[in-house]
C-alpha positions as a LaTeX table, in Angstrom:
\begin{tabular}{lrrr}
\hline
Residue & $x$ (\AA) & $y$ (\AA) & $z$ (\AA) \\
\hline
Met1 & 1.68 & $-30.27$ & 18.27 \\
Ser2 & 1.67 & $-27.59$ & 20.95 \\
Thr3 & 1.40 & $-23.82$ & 20.55 \\
Leu4 & 4.68 & $-21.96$ & 20.29 \\
Lys5 & 4.74 & $-18.49$ & 21.86 \\
Val6 & 7.67 & $-16.14$ & 21.43 \\
Asp7 & 8.37 & $-12.56$ & 22.44 \\
Asn8 & 10.51 & $-11.78$ & 19.38 \\
Leu9 & 10.89 & $-13.45$ & 16.02 \\
Leu10 & 14.25 & $-13.13$ & 14.34 \\
Asn11 & 14.99 & $-13.22$ & 10.64 \\
Ala12 & 17.93 & $-15.14$ & 9.15 \\
Ala13 & 20.29 & $-12.24$ & 9.98 \\
Gly14 & 19.30 & $-12.41$ & 13.65 \\
Asn15 & 17.19 & $-9.24$ & 13.53 \\
Glu16 & 13.54 & $-8.88$ & 14.46 \\
Ser17 & 11.18 & $-9.14$ & 11.51 \\
Pro18 & 9.22 & $-5.86$ & 11.20 \\
Ile19 & 6.12 & $-7.88$ & 10.30 \\
Ser20 & 6.13 & $-9.37$ & 13.81 \\
Val21 & 6.85 & $-6.15$ & 15.73 \\
Pro22 & 3.64 & $-4.52$ & 17.05 \\
Gly23 & 3.24 & $-1.00$ & 15.70 \\
Ala24 & 5.87 & $-1.38$ & 12.98 \\
Ala25 & 4.88 & $-0.88$ & 9.36 \\
Lys26 & 3.71 & $-4.24$ & 7.98 \\
Ala27 & 4.20 & $-3.11$ & 4.39 \\
Trp28 & 5.09 & 0.05 & 2.47 \\
Val29 & 5.76 & 1.03 & $-1.10$ \\
Asp30 & 6.98 & 4.00 & $-3.13$ \\
Phe31 & 5.95 & 3.60 & $-6.78$ \\
Asn32 & 5.64 & 5.46 & $-10.05$ \\
Gly33 & 1.98 & 5.43 & $-11.09$ \\
Arg34 & 2.44 & 7.22 & $-14.41$ \\
Gly35 & 3.10 & 5.33 & $-17.65$ \\
Thr36 & 4.56 & 1.93 & $-16.89$ \\
Val37 & 3.89 & 1.40 & $-13.18$ \\
Ala38 & 7.14 & 0.63 & $-11.36$ \\
Ile39 & 8.09 & 0.10 & $-7.71$ \\
Arg40 & 10.94 & 2.37 & $-6.61$ \\
Asp41 & 11.34 & 0.77 & $-3.19$ \\
Ser42 & 9.19 & $-1.33$ & $-0.89$ \\
Phe43 & 8.87 & $-3.66$ & 2.06 \\
Asn44 & 6.53 & $-6.67$ & 1.97 \\
Val45 & 5.07 & $-5.61$ & $-1.41$ \\
Ser46 & 5.43 & $-8.07$ & $-4.28$ \\
Ser47 & 3.86 & $-6.03$ & $-7.07$ \\
Ile48 & 1.51 & $-3.24$ & $-8.10$ \\
Thr49 & $-1.41$ & $-3.93$ & $-10.44$ \\
Asp50 & $-2.48$ & $-1.04$ & $-12.68$ \\
Asn51 & $-6.30$ & $-1.25$ & $-12.87$ \\
Gly52 & $-6.71$ & 1.91 & $-14.96$ \\
Thr53 & $-6.24$ & 5.64 & $-14.51$ \\
Gly54 & $-5.38$ & 6.37 & $-10.88$ \\
Asp55 & $-6.46$ & 2.90 & $-9.77$ \\
Tyr56 & $-3.91$ & 0.46 & $-8.33$ \\
Thr57 & $-3.78$ & $-2.73$ & $-6.31$ \\
Val58 & $-0.86$ & $-3.11$ & $-3.89$ \\
Asn59 & $-0.10$ & $-6.85$ & $-3.55$ \\
Phe60 & 1.64 & $-8.04$ & $-0.37$ \\
Ser61 & 4.54 & $-10.51$ & $-0.36$ \\
Ser62 & 3.30 & $-11.97$ & 2.95 \\
Asn63 & $-0.40$ & $-11.79$ & 3.78 \\
Met64 & $-1.67$ & $-9.67$ & 6.64 \\
Pro65 & $-3.15$ & $-11.78$ & 9.48 \\
Asp66 & $-6.59$ & $-10.27$ & 8.75 \\
Thr67 & $-8.19$ & $-7.21$ & 7.13 \\
Asn68 & $-8.06$ & $-5.10$ & 10.31 \\
Tyr69 & $-5.08$ & $-3.05$ & 9.20 \\
Cys70 & $-4.70$ & 0.67 & 8.65 \\
Val71 & $-3.78$ & 2.17 & 5.28 \\
Ser72 & $-2.21$ & 5.59 & 4.90 \\
Gly73 & $-0.36$ & 7.31 & 2.13 \\
Thr74 & 0.07 & 10.32 & $-0.05$ \\
Val75 & 0.47 & 11.31 & $-3.67$ \\
Ala76 & 2.89 & 13.68 & $-5.39$ \\
Asp77 & 2.27 & 14.55 & $-9.01$ \\
Leu78 & 4.83 & 16.81 & $-10.60$ \\
Ala79 & 3.78 & 16.39 & $-14.25$ \\
Ser80 & 0.22 & 17.75 & $-14.06$ \\
Gly81 & $-1.03$ & 21.24 & $-13.26$ \\
Ser82 & $-2.01$ & 22.64 & $-9.90$ \\
Gly83 & $-4.65$ & 21.21 & $-7.59$ \\
His84 & $-4.96$ & 18.93 & $-4.61$ \\
Arg85 & $-3.99$ & 15.26 & $-4.87$ \\
Trp86 & $-4.61$ & 12.48 & $-2.39$ \\
Leu87 & $-4.76$ & 8.74 & $-1.89$ \\
Ser88 & $-8.18$ & 7.15 & $-1.45$ \\
Ile89 & $-9.33$ & 3.66 & $-0.52$ \\
Gly90 & $-13.00$ & 4.65 & $-0.49$ \\
Ser91 & $-15.81$ & 3.56 & $-2.75$ \\
Gly92 & $-18.26$ & 5.47 & $-4.90$ \\
Ser93 & $-16.91$ & 7.38 & $-7.89$ \\
Tyr94 & $-13.36$ & 6.29 & $-7.07$ \\
Gly95 & $-14.12$ & 2.59 & $-7.55$ \\
Ala96 & $-14.85$ & $-0.42$ & $-5.39$ \\
Phe97 & $-13.50$ & $-0.73$ & $-1.85$ \\
Ala98 & $-11.21$ & $-3.75$ & $-2.02$ \\
Lys99 & $-9.21$ & $-4.65$ & 1.09 \\
Ser100 & $-8.03$ & $-8.21$ & 1.72 \\
Ala101 & $-5.27$ & $-9.97$ & 3.63 \\
Ser102 & $-3.26$ & $-10.23$ & 0.39 \\
Ser103 & $-3.80$ & $-6.78$ & $-1.15$ \\
Ile104 & $-5.31$ & $-3.30$ & $-0.93$ \\
Arg105 & $-6.78$ & $-1.28$ & $-3.80$ \\
Val106 & $-5.96$ & 2.43 & $-3.77$ \\
His107 & $-6.87$ & 5.40 & $-5.95$ \\
Thr108 & $-4.94$ & 8.58 & $-6.68$ \\
Val109 & $-7.38$ & 11.48 & $-6.88$ \\
Trp110 & $-7.15$ & 15.04 & $-8.17$ \\
Asp111 & $-9.50$ & 17.89 & $-7.16$ \\
Ala112 & $-12.23$ & 15.69 & $-5.60$ \\
Ser113 & $-13.66$ & 14.20 & $-8.78$ \\
Asn114 & $-10.89$ & 13.00 & $-11.08$ \\
Lys115 & $-8.51$ & 10.07 & $-10.80$ \\
Leu116 & $-5.02$ & 10.63 & $-12.18$ \\
Asp117 & $-1.87$ & 8.63 & $-12.74$ \\
Ala118 & 0.59 & 10.19 & $-10.30$ \\
Asp119 & 4.39 & 10.36 & $-10.49$ \\
His120 & 4.86 & 9.37 & $-6.86$ \\
Val121 & 2.51 & 7.18 & $-4.83$ \\
Phe122 & 3.36 & 6.26 & $-1.22$ \\
Val123 & 1.34 & 3.63 & 0.68 \\
Val124 & 1.99 & 2.42 & 4.25 \\
Ile125 & 0.23 & $-0.46$ & 6.06 \\
His126 & 0.07 & $-0.71$ & 9.87 \\
Gly127 & $-1.64$ & $-3.38$ & 11.94 \\
Asn128 & $-1.17$ & $-6.23$ & 14.38 \\
\hline
\end{tabular}
């Protein structure tokens, strides 16, 4: 079998697959992290695992080619009081750093030391 090289991959509708387009988001998700975790909308995300307060695993529908992808995101929490909220993939008091080709573990953090279940969690994956 020989190697097949293509400039553009097309999906069944004849459009380029965003997973194959350099620079395009490889996965993204908008989910409710409070109460019963639920995906509002997504691309290339099969499910969210609730690991505990403010601790989630985003599972990809199609694996990333490797673990050299970039994760970004933000958190909006309308139910709790004031304070800063952010998305973390770090280790230490926020939990273990867990990044694989099939998933990424993220944490929603409030005021630098507390994890919280947030109303709106947005995660975007970019890579080659």
